C-alpha positions as CSV (number, residue, x, y, z in Angstrom):
1,M,7.3,20.7,36.6
2,R,4.8,18.5,34.8
3,P,6.2,14.9,34.7
4,V,4.8,12.4,32.2
5,L,5.8,8.7,32.2
6,L,6.2,7.2,28.7
7,I,6.3,3.4,28.5
8,D,7.2,1.0,25.7
9,F,6.3,-2.6,26.4
10,G,8.8,-4.0,23.9
11,S,9.2,-7.6,22.7
12,T,12.5,-7.9,24.7
13,Y,12.7,-5.0,27.0
14,T,10.2,-2.7,28.8
15,K,11.5,0.9,28.5
16,L,10.5,3.8,30.6
17,T,11.1,7.5,29.9
18,A,10.2,10.3,32.3
19,V,9.7,13.7,30.7
20,D,9.1,17.2,32.1
21,T,6.8,18.6,29.4
22,Q,7.0,22.1,30.9
23,A,10.8,22.6,30.4
24,P,10.9,20.4,28.2
25,R,13.5,17.9,29.4
26,I,14.0,14.2,29.9
27,L,14.2,13.5,33.6
28,G,15.4,9.9,33.3
29,G,15.0,6.5,31.7
30,A,15.2,2.9,32.7
31,Q,14.5,-0.6,31.3
32,A,14.0,-4.1,32.4
33,F,13.4,-7.5,30.6
34,T,9.8,-7.8,29.4
35,T,8.0,-10.4,31.3
36,A,5.1,-11.0,28.9
37,S,5.2,-14.8,29.4
38,T,4.3,-14.5,33.1
39,D,3.1,-11.1,34.3
40,I,4.1,-8.1,32.1
41,M,3.8,-5.8,35.1
42,R,6.8,-7.4,36.8
43,G,9.1,-6.1,34.2
44,F,7.4,-2.7,34.3
45,E,7.7,-2.5,38.1
46,E,11.4,-3.5,38.0
47,A,12.0,-0.8,35.4
48,L,10.1,1.8,37.4
49,A,12.1,0.9,40.5
50,R,15.3,1.6,38.5
51,L,13.9,4.9,37.2
52,T,13.0,6.0,40.7
53,A,16.5,5.1,42.0
54,S,18.1,7.3,39.3
55,A,15.6,10.2,39.0
56,G,14.0,10.1,42.4
57,P,10.3,9.7,43.2
58,L,8.0,11.4,40.8
59,R,4.2,12.0,40.6
60,F,3.2,11.7,37.0
61,D,0.5,13.8,35.4
62,A,0.0,11.0,32.9
63,R,1.2,7.5,32.1
64,L,1.1,6.7,28.3
65,A,2.2,3.5,26.7
66,C,2.8,1.7,23.5
67,S,3.4,-2.0,23.1
68,S,5.0,-4.7,20.8
69,A,5.2,-7.2,23.6
70,A,4.9,-10.9,22.8
71,G,5.7,-10.4,19.2
72,G,3.6,-7.4,18.3
73,L,0.6,-7.6,16.0
74,R,0.8,-10.7,13.8
75,M,-1.1,-10.3,10.6
76,V,-2.2,-12.4,7.7
77,V,-3.0,-10.6,4.4
78,C,-5.2,-12.0,1.7
79,G,-5.4,-10.1,-1.6
80,L,-6.0,-10.5,-5.3
81,V,-2.9,-9.8,-7.4
82,P,0.5,-10.0,-5.6
83,A,2.0,-7.0,-7.3
84,L,-1.0,-4.8,-6.6
85,T,-3.6,-5.2,-3.8
86,T,-1.5,-7.6,-1.7
87,K,1.5,-5.3,-1.8
88,A,-0.9,-2.3,-1.0
89,A,-2.2,-4.3,2.0
90,R,1.3,-5.1,3.2
91,L,2.2,-1.4,3.1
92,A,-0.9,-0.4,5.0
93,A,-0.3,-3.1,7.6
94,F,3.4,-2.1,8.2
95,G,2.4,1.5,8.6
96,A,-0.1,0.5,11.3
97,G,2.5,-1.4,13.3
98,A,1.7,-4.9,12.2
99,K,4.1,-7.7,11.3
100,V,2.8,-9.6,8.3
101,V,3.5,-13.3,8.9
102,R,1.8,-14.7,5.8
103,T,0.4,-13.4,2.5
104,Y,-2.0,-15.0,0.0
105,A,-3.1,-13.9,-3.5
106,Y,-5.9,-15.0,-5.8
107,G,-8.5,-17.5,-4.5
108,L,-7.7,-19.3,-1.2
109,T,-7.2,-23.1,-1.4
110,R,-8.0,-25.6,1.3
111,E,-4.3,-25.8,2.1
112,D,-4.2,-22.0,2.5
113,V,-7.2,-22.2,4.9
114,R,-5.4,-24.9,6.9
115,E,-2.3,-22.8,7.2
116,I,-4.2,-19.7,8.3
117,G,-6.0,-21.8,11.0
118,E,-2.7,-23.1,12.3
119,T,-1.1,-19.6,12.2
120,A,-3.9,-18.2,14.3
121,P,-3.1,-14.6,13.5
122,D,-3.9,-11.6,15.7
123,I,-5.7,-10.1,12.8
124,L,-6.5,-11.0,9.1
125,L,-6.7,-8.3,6.5
126,L,-8.9,-9.2,3.5
127,T,-8.4,-7.1,0.4
128,G,-8.8,-7.5,-3.4
129,G,-10.0,-5.6,-6.4
130,T,-10.2,-1.9,-7.3
131,D,-13.5,-0.2,-6.8
132,G,-15.8,-1.4,-9.6
133,G,-13.4,-4.2,-10.4
134,N,-13.3,-7.9,-9.6
135,T,-15.6,-9.0,-6.8
136,E,-15.7,-12.8,-7.3
137,V,-12.4,-13.6,-5.6
138,I,-12.8,-11.5,-2.5
139,L,-16.3,-12.9,-1.9
140,R,-15.1,-16.4,-2.3
141,N,-12.2,-15.7,0.1
142,A,-14.6,-14.3,2.6
143,G,-16.6,-17.5,2.6
144,M,-13.4,-19.6,3.0
145,I,-12.2,-17.4,5.9
146,A,-15.6,-17.5,7.7
147,G,-15.3,-21.2,8.0
148,I,-11.9,-21.1,9.8
149,P,-12.2,-21.7,13.6
150,G,-11.0,-19.0,15.9
151,E,-12.0,-15.6,17.2
152,W,-9.3,-13.4,15.7
153,P,-10.7,-10.3,13.9
154,V,-11.0,-9.8,10.2
155,V,-10.7,-6.4,8.5
156,V,-12.2,-6.0,5.1
157,A,-10.6,-3.3,2.9
158,G,-11.2,-4.3,-0.7
159,N,-13.6,-3.5,-3.6
160,R,-16.3,-1.3,-2.1
161,G,-18.9,-3.1,-4.3
162,A,-18.3,-6.3,-2.4
163,Q,-17.6,-4.8,1.1
164,D,-21.1,-5.2,2.6
165,E,-21.6,-8.7,1.3
166,C,-18.1,-9.8,2.5
167,A,-18.9,-8.5,6.0
168,E,-22.2,-10.3,6.0
169,I,-20.6,-13.6,4.9
170,L,-17.9,-13.3,7.6
171,R,-20.3,-12.4,10.4
172,A,-21.9,-15.8,9.9
173,G,-18.6,-17.3,11.3
174,T,-16.9,-16.7,14.7
175,H,-14.7,-13.8,13.8
176,P,-15.3,-10.1,14.7
177,V,-15.5,-8.1,11.5
178,Y,-14.4,-4.6,10.8
179,T,-14.5,-2.6,7.5
180,A,-12.4,0.1,6.0
181,A,-12.1,1.9,2.7
182,N,-10.4,0.1,-0.1
183,V,-6.6,0.2,0.2
184,M,-6.3,0.6,-3.6
185,P,-9.5,2.1,-4.9
186,E,-8.0,2.8,-8.3
187,M,-5.2,1.2,-10.2
188,N,-1.8,2.3,-8.8
189,R,-3.4,4.7,-6.3
190,L,-3.0,3.8,-2.6
191,N,-5.3,4.7,0.2
192,P,-3.7,3.2,3.3
193,G,-4.9,5.7,6.0
194,P,-8.4,4.3,6.7
195,V,-7.3,0.7,7.1
196,Q,-4.3,1.7,9.2
197,Q,-6.6,3.5,11.6
198,V,-8.9,0.5,11.9
199,I,-5.9,-1.8,12.5
200,R,-4.8,0.5,15.3
201,D,-8.3,0.5,16.8
202,V,-8.4,-3.3,16.7
203,F,-5.0,-3.3,18.4
204,L,-6.2,-1.1,21.2
205,T,-9.6,-2.8,21.8
206,R,-8.6,-6.5,21.4
207,I,-4.9,-7.2,21.0
208,V,-3.9,-5.4,24.2
209,R,-6.0,-7.8,26.2
210,A,-4.8,-10.8,24.2
211,K,-1.2,-10.0,25.0
212,G,-1.8,-9.9,28.8
213,L,-1.8,-6.1,29.1
214,S,-5.2,-5.8,30.7
215,R,-3.7,-5.3,34.2
216,A,-1.2,-2.8,32.7
217,S,-4.1,-0.9,31.1
218,A,-5.8,-0.5,34.4
219,M,-2.7,1.1,35.9
220,L,-2.0,3.4,33.0
221,D,-3.9,6.3,31.4
222,D,-3.8,4.8,28.0
223,I,-2.0,2.3,25.6
224,L,-2.2,4.5,22.6
225,M,-0.6,2.5,19.7
226,P,1.7,-0.3,18.7
227,T,5.4,0.6,19.3
228,P,6.3,0.8,15.6
229,S,3.5,3.3,15.0
230,A,4.9,5.4,17.8
231,A,8.4,5.3,16.3
232,L,7.0,6.2,12.8
233,A,5.2,9.2,14.4
234,A,8.4,10.3,16.1
235,L,10.5,10.0,12.9
236,T,7.9,11.8,10.8
237,L,7.8,14.7,13.4
238,L,11.6,14.8,13.5
239,S,11.7,15.0,9.7
240,E,8.9,17.4,9.0
241,G,9.0,19.6,12.1
242,T,6.1,21.7,13.4
243,K,4.7,25.1,12.3
244,A,7.0,26.7,14.8
245,T,10.2,24.6,14.5
246,R,11.9,23.2,11.4
247,G,12.7,19.4,11.3
248,L,15.8,17.7,9.9
249,G,14.4,16.9,6.5
250,E,14.4,13.5,4.8
251,L,15.8,10.7,6.8
252,A,15.9,6.9,7.4
253,A,16.0,4.9,10.6
254,V,16.7,1.4,11.8
255,D,15.2,-0.2,14.9
256,L,17.3,-3.3,15.7
257,G,15.4,-5.4,18.1
258,G,15.8,-8.9,19.7
259,A,13.1,-10.5,17.5
260,T,12.6,-8.1,14.5
261,T,14.3,-5.3,12.7
262,D,12.3,-2.4,11.5
263,V,13.5,0.1,8.8
264,Y,11.8,3.4,8.2
265,S,12.2,6.1,5.5
266,I,10.7,9.5,5.6
267,A,11.5,10.5,2.1
268,R,10.0,10.8,-1.4
269,G,12.3,8.3,-2.9
270,D,11.8,9.5,-6.5
271,P,14.5,8.7,-9.1
272,A,17.6,10.7,-8.5
273,K,18.8,10.5,-12.1
274,P,17.0,11.6,-15.3
275,G,15.8,8.9,-17.6
276,V,14.9,6.4,-14.8
277,F,11.4,5.0,-14.9
278,L,9.4,3.9,-11.9
279,R,7.8,0.5,-11.9
280,G,5.0,-0.8,-9.6
281,L,3.0,0.9,-7.0
282,P,4.0,4.3,-5.6
283,E,5.8,4.0,-2.3
284,P,4.5,6.0,0.7
285,Y,6.4,9.0,1.8
286,A,6.6,7.7,5.4
287,K,7.4,4.0,5.0
288,R,8.1,1.2,7.4
289,T,9.1,-2.4,6.8
290,V,9.5,-5.0,9.4
291,E,11.7,-8.1,9.1
292,G,10.4,-10.8,11.4
293,D,13.3,-13.2,10.7
294,I,16.1,-10.7,11.6
295,G,16.9,-9.8,15.1
296,M,19.7,-9.7,17.7
297,R,18.4,-12.4,20.0
298,Y,15.3,-14.5,19.1
299,S,16.1,-14.2,15.4
300,A,19.9,-14.2,15.4
301,A,20.0,-17.3,13.2
302,G,17.9,-15.4,10.6
303,V,20.6,-12.7,10.4
304,L,23.2,-15.3,9.5
305,E,21.0,-16.8,6.9
306,A,20.1,-13.4,5.3
307,A,23.6,-11.8,5.4
308,G,25.9,-14.8,5.3
309,A,27.7,-16.2,8.4
310,E,31.1,-16.3,6.7
311,Q,31.0,-12.7,5.5
312,L,29.9,-11.5,9.0
313,A,32.5,-13.5,10.8
314,A,35.2,-12.0,8.6
315,H,33.9,-8.5,9.4
316,A,34.1,-9.2,13.1
317,G,37.4,-11.0,13.0
318,V,35.9,-14.2,14.6
319,T,35.4,-17.7,13.3
320,T,32.3,-18.8,11.6
321,E,31.8,-21.6,14.1
322,S,31.9,-19.1,17.0
323,L,29.3,-16.9,15.3
324,L,27.0,-19.9,14.7
325,D,27.3,-21.1,18.2
326,Y,26.7,-17.7,19.6
327,A,23.5,-17.2,17.5
328,A,22.2,-20.6,18.7
329,R,22.8,-19.6,22.4
330,L,21.0,-16.3,22.0
331,R,17.8,-18.0,20.8
332,S,17.6,-20.1,24.0
333,A,18.8,-17.2,26.3
334,P,17.6,-13.9,24.7
335,D,18.5,-11.9,27.7
336,T,22.2,-12.6,27.2
337,L,24.5,-9.6,27.1
338,P,28.1,-9.6,25.8
339,E,30.5,-10.1,28.6
340,S,33.9,-10.3,26.8
341,P,35.6,-8.6,23.9
342,E,34.9,-11.7,21.7
343,E,31.2,-11.6,22.5
344,E,31.2,-7.9,21.8
345,A,32.7,-8.7,18.4
346,L,30.1,-11.3,17.8
347,D,27.3,-8.9,18.7
348,R,28.8,-6.3,16.3
349,A,28.8,-8.9,13.5
350,L,25.2,-9.6,14.0
351,A,24.3,-5.9,14.1
352,I,26.1,-5.3,10.8
353,G,24.3,-8.2,9.2
354,A,20.9,-7.3,10.6
355,V,21.1,-3.7,9.5
356,G,22.5,-4.6,6.1
357,A,19.9,-7.2,5.3
358,A,17.0,-5.1,6.6
359,F,18.1,-2.1,4.5
360,A,18.5,-4.3,1.4
361,R,14.8,-5.3,1.7
362,H,13.5,-1.8,2.5
363,C,15.3,0.2,-0.2
364,G,14.6,0.2,-3.9
365,T,16.7,-1.3,-6.7
366,L,17.8,-0.1,-10.1
367,E,17.7,-2.5,-13.0
368,R,18.8,-2.2,-16.6
369,V,16.1,-3.6,-18.9
370,Y,16.2,-4.0,-22.6
371,T,13.3,-2.9,-24.8
372,P,12.8,-2.6,-28.6
373,A,13.8,1.0,-28.2
374,G,17.0,0.2,-26.4
375,P,18.2,-0.2,-22.8
376,V,16.1,1.5,-20.0
377,D,16.9,2.0,-16.3
378,Q,14.0,0.8,-14.2
379,Q,13.5,1.7,-10.5
380,N,11.6,-0.6,-8.2
381,G,10.8,0.9,-4.7
382,K,12.3,4.1,-3.2
383,D,15.6,5.7,-4.1
384,L,17.2,6.6,-0.8
385,T,20.7,7.3,-2.1
386,S,20.4,11.0,-1.3
387,V,19.3,10.5,2.3
388,R,22.0,11.9,4.5
389,R,20.8,11.0,8.0
390,V,20.0,7.5,9.5
391,V,18.6,7.3,13.0
392,L,19.8,4.2,14.9
393,T,17.9,2.7,17.8
394,G,17.7,-0.6,19.5
395,G,20.1,-1.8,22.3
396,A,22.8,-3.2,20.1
397,L,23.1,0.1,18.2
398,I,22.5,2.5,21.1
399,Y,25.2,0.9,23.2
400,A,27.7,0.2,20.4
401,R,31.0,2.0,20.6
402,D,31.1,2.5,16.9
403,A,27.5,2.9,15.6
404,Q,28.7,4.9,12.6
405,D,31.1,2.2,11.6
406,I,28.4,-0.5,11.9
407,L,26.2,1.6,9.6
408,N,29.0,2.1,7.2
409,H,29.7,-1.6,6.9
410,S,26.0,-2.4,6.6
411,L,25.6,0.0,3.7
412,A,28.8,-1.2,2.1
413,M,27.4,-4.7,2.0
414,Q,24.7,-3.6,-0.5
415,P,24.9,-4.8,-4.1
416,P,25.5,-2.2,-6.9
417,S,21.8,-2.3,-7.8
418,S,20.7,-1.1,-4.3
419,L,19.3,2.4,-3.8
420,C,20.2,2.5,-0.1
421,P,21.7,5.7,1.4
422,R,25.3,6.4,0.6
423,G,27.6,8.3,2.9
424,A,24.8,8.8,5.5
425,G,25.6,10.0,9.0
426,A,24.4,8.0,12.0
427,L,22.2,9.7,14.6
428,T,21.9,7.4,17.6
429,D,18.9,7.3,19.9
430,R,21.1,7.2,22.9
431,R,18.4,7.7,25.4
432,Y,16.3,5.0,23.9
433,A,13.4,7.5,23.7
434,L,12.2,7.4,20.1
435,S,9.0,5.5,20.7
436,A,8.5,7.7,23.8
437,M,8.7,10.8,21.7
438,G,6.1,9.4,19.3
439,L,3.8,9.0,22.3
440,L,4.6,12.5,23.6
441,G,4.2,14.0,20.1
442,G,0.5,13.1,20.1
443,A,-0.1,15.3,23.1
444,D,2.7,17.9,22.8
445,P,4.5,17.8,19.4
446,E,6.5,20.9,20.0
447,A,8.0,19.5,23.2
448,A,8.7,16.1,21.6
449,L,10.4,17.8,18.6
450,R,12.6,20.0,20.8
451,L,13.7,17.1,22.8
452,M,14.7,15.1,19.7
453,L,16.4,18.0,18.1
454,D,18.4,18.6,21.3
455,D,19.6,15.0,21.1
456,F,20.1,14.4,17.4
457,G,21.1,18.0,16.6
458,K,23.8,17.9,19.2
459,E,25.2,14.6,17.9
460,E,25.2,15.9,14.4
461,N,27.1,19.0,15.4
462,D,29.6,16.9,17.4
463,A,30.2,14.7,14.4
464,A,30.7,17.7,12.1
465,G,33.1,19.2,14.6
């Protein structure tokens, strides 16, 4: 037996998964409330004690971890044109596991600079201009950013003709400076890979220490990546498979957390009907969006605002007042678990609203526009209507008695213009091991894929039977 311990320092819970990579098989799992505000290792040690109690004492060959503790990687993005470079930068940031908290386009104003200083992001991504295009704006913005107090790092990933000068301007200030290839070197052509890798490197070298994980780092073999990056890696592996083993094909996923809700799609998303025209930047095949205002605990009020408290209360068969009171209580006590049938119904209403609102923002839309030549159907974003599998993770979905019903209600909430999945089956991450499989996949992709197929394939067969 070759046991490996896989750890996810989440924003709400620290989750541990022990895997025998030789079999392969999952030996056990446990979780405890994340104690990032005090000593993050207290939560880890509590979870480890629970794992030991259930699986017995184990000597691990390796301890690998990912983290989104204390809110994950908070990023500010500055670009040139909102519909082009700023959107490209946001897509790159999401794929790297960052949560974009503010975006700015065109030249920064003094008010913008004040807001960025007050935000004090974990990282700022400066973009703007295709290669050979406009350099004036990105150079001016670099000078404005250099004057903002703080030591948070700045990543420059814009017009290559201005890259060196931007870095020189920024190094005159107090911020560490990193550079990456332009996120959009040509009009309507994305190149997110290089900047995503730089963002991950910054996370590993700087953000881990800033989030109080330095002691954890000393006790572990490695903190490899932000949690969302681990989840994206696992889902991509599950979809595409390996050379030896076939994956499940195109899929989507929802990770419903206490503070944020992430939606993933591993799919082309091309128009499903003839005669539909794509508008805007091409969407990445493996896409992640994060909704920082939608979550089951810290951001419960955001769920009600996004999805409508009255509609959700009606779904759950509870009063609107009860739902509003419950959401307010969850923000002040995020470790609250439902203890009665009524509270279970309230949690279910929040889950329906969170999944529905997050899907609405992730999926594309279809719009009828009128031109001199007549009406035309125009697609913005990805068409996921043909996706037949949705992976559900996060405590509220994993432990729900009716996860498929929650998904059905969430998708039924979508407007007619939405290109969200229709009639999709739910595959539940019952062992809370998705991010762990992303970590394991970096070292042993075949073992990680086989473990996921054992879980999700069995559930799919059970549902079909």
